[in-house]
C-alpha positions in Angstrom: 90.0 -64.4 27.7 92.0 -62.6 25.0 94.4 -65.4 24.3 94.5 -65.1 20.5 94.6 -61.3 20.0 96.3 -58.2 21.4 94.4 -55.9 23.7 94.2 -53.3 21.0 92.7 -55.7 18.4 90.4 -57.1 21.0 88.7 -53.8 21.6 88.7 -52.9 17.8 86.9 -56.2 17.2 84.4 -55.4 19.9 83.7 -52.0 18.3 83.3 -53.6 14.8 80.8 -56.2 16.2 78.8 -53.3 17.6 78.7 -51.7 14.1 81.6 -49.2 14.2 82.5 -48.7 10.5 85.8 -47.1 11.5 86.8 -50.3 13.3 86.0 -52.3 10.2 88.0 -49.9 8.0 90.9 -50.4 10.3 91.0 -54.1 9.4 90.4 -53.4 5.8 93.2 -50.9 5.6 95.5 -53.2 7.6 95.1 -56.4 5.6 93.6 -55.6 2.2 96.8 -55.2 0.2 98.5 -58.2 1.8 95.5 -60.4 1.2 95.3 -59.4 -2.4 98.9 -60.4 -2.9 98.3 -63.6 -1.0 95.3 -64.6 -3.2 97.2 -63.5 -6.3 99.8 -66.1 -5.4 97.1 -68.7 -6.1 95.2 -67.2 -8.9 97.7 -65.1 -10.9 95.0 -62.6 -11.6 95.1 -59.3 -9.8 91.5 -58.2 -10.7 90.0 -61.5 -9.7 92.1 -61.5 -6.5 90.8 -58.1 -5.5 87.2 -59.3 -6.2 87.7 -62.3 -3.9 89.2 -60.2 -1.1 86.5 -57.6 -1.3 83.8 -60.3 -1.1 85.4 -61.7 2.0 85.5 -58.3 3.7 81.8 -57.8 2.7 81.0 -61.1 4.3 83.0 -60.2 7.4 81.0 -56.9 7.8 77.6 -58.5 7.2 78.3 -61.3 9.6 80.3 -59.3 12.2 77.8 -60.3 15.0 79.1 -63.9 14.7 82.7 -62.9 15.3 84.1 -63.6 18.7 86.1 -60.8 20.3 89.0 -63.2 21.1 89.2 -64.4 17.5 92.2 -63.4 15.3 90.8 -61.4 12.4 94.0 -61.9 10.5 93.7 -65.7 10.8 90.0 -65.5 9.8 90.7 -63.4 6.7 93.6 -65.5 5.5 91.7 -68.7 6.0 88.6 -67.4 4.3 90.5 -66.0 1.3 92.5 -69.1 0.9 89.4 -71.3 0.9 87.6 -69.1 -1.5 90.6 -69.1 -3.8 90.9 -72.9 -3.7 87.2 -73.3 -4.4 87.6 -71.0 -7.4 90.5 -73.0 -8.8 88.6 -76.3 -8.2 85.6 -75.0 -10.1 87.7 -73.7 -12.9 89.5 -77.1 -13.1 86.2 -78.9 -13.3 84.9 -76.5 -15.9 88.0 -77.0 -18.1 87.7 -80.8 -17.6 84.2 -80.8 -18.9 85.0 -78.5 -21.8 88.1 -80.6 -22.7 86.1 -83.9 -22.6 83.4 -82.4 -24.8 85.9 -81.1 -27.3 87.7 -84.5 -27.5 84.3 -86.2 -27.9 83.3 -83.8 -30.6 86.5 -84.3 -32.6 85.9 -88.0 -32.7 82.4 -87.7 -34.3 81.7 -88.0 -37.9 80.6 -84.8 -39.7 77.0 -85.6 -39.1 77.6 -86.4 -35.4 79.8 -83.4 -34.9 76.9 -81.1 -35.6 75.5 -82.3 -32.3 78.3 -80.5 -30.5 76.4 -77.3 -31.2 73.7 -78.6 -28.8 76.1 -77.7 -26.0 75.2 -74.1 -26.2 71.6 -74.9 -26.3 72.0 -77.1 -23.2 73.7 -74.2 -21.3 70.7 -72.1 -22.1 68.4 -74.8 -20.9 70.3 -75.2 -17.7 70.3 -71.5 -17.1 66.5 -71.4 -17.7 66.1 -74.2 -15.2 67.9 -72.2 -12.5 66.0 -69.0 -13.3 62.6 -70.7 -12.7 63.5 -72.1 -9.3 61.6 -70.7 -6.3 63.3 -67.6 -5.0 64.9 -69.1 -1.8 65.8 -72.3 -3.7 67.5 -70.3 -6.5 69.4 -68.1 -4.0 70.8 -71.1 -2.1 71.7 -72.9 -5.3 73.6 -69.9 -6.6 75.4 -69.3 -3.4 76.5 -72.9 -3.4 77.5 -73.1 -7.1 78.6 -69.6 -8.0 80.1 -68.5 -4.7 81.3 -71.9 -3.5 79.8 -71.4 0.0 79.3 -74.4 2.2 75.9 -75.3 3.6 76.9 -73.9 7.0 78.1 -70.6 5.4 74.8 -70.3 3.4 72.8 -71.0 6.5 74.6 -68.3 8.4 74.5 -65.8 5.5 70.7 -66.2 5.1 69.8 -66.7 8.8 68.3 -70.2 8.2 69.0 -73.7 9.4 71.4 -76.1 7.6 68.5 -78.5 7.2 66.6 -75.8 5.2 69.7 -75.3 3.0 70.0 -79.1 2.5 66.3 -79.4 1.6 66.4 -76.5 -0.8 69.4 -77.9 -2.6 67.6 -81.2 -3.0 64.7 -79.4 -4.5 66.9 -77.5 -6.8 68.6 -80.6 -8.1 65.3 -82.4 -8.5 63.7 -79.5 -10.4 66.7 -79.0 -12.7 66.7 -82.8 -13.5 63.0 -82.5 -14.3 63.7 -79.5 -16.6 66.3 -81.7 -18.4 64.1 -84.7 -18.6 62.7 -84.1 -22.2 66.3 -84.1 -23.5 67.4 -87.4 -21.8 67.0 -89.4 -25.0 69.9 -87.5 -26.6 73.2 -89.3 -25.9 75.2 -86.1 -26.1 73.1 -84.3 -23.6 73.1 -87.3 -21.3 76.9 -87.1 -21.3 77.0 -83.5 -20.4 74.2 -83.8 -17.7 75.9 -86.7 -16.1 79.2 -84.8 -15.7 77.4 -81.6 -14.7 75.6 -83.2 -11.8 78.5 -85.4 -10.7 80.8 -82.4 -10.4 78.4 -79.8 -9.0 76.5 -82.1 -6.6 78.9 -84.9 -5.9 77.0 -87.6 -7.8 
């Protein structure tokens, strides 16, 4: 029953689901500019707004088989771009909160203690290396969650795997990263950063 869309849109959606690129282009041309303006209202960054909207359209095309013909593409696109924008702002807020806390902590140190602030850059390198050595699927799932802000359900749909697999792989990622950091746990400064990092990224 086509209760949410017009007859025209219903048939265009059907064509897109079947792989018709012209049908997909119709939705891109119809909503792209408005979506960019919509996202820019949140982010105040035109280039970043365009990147987010483009990523949503890519996701729409790659996952078109999961779209129902009676769904509102407009509602789907606006909801997806809004969620991705809010996820970005949340991540940026958390990032600035960590950096602000670190800066305040560093300023309160003596000259000798303040030198340890330089260890932050070293820790970032250590964290990056910990992610790089994760098993392929584990690394992909971790990056989709952290870098793209996808939910477990979205990751499962994108990769064609179960949510249980996503959950298990994220657990493995966290465990392996913690193991990678273990040799540095006796350093108070690194303990502080690691605690905040895992609390914010993984919810404690």
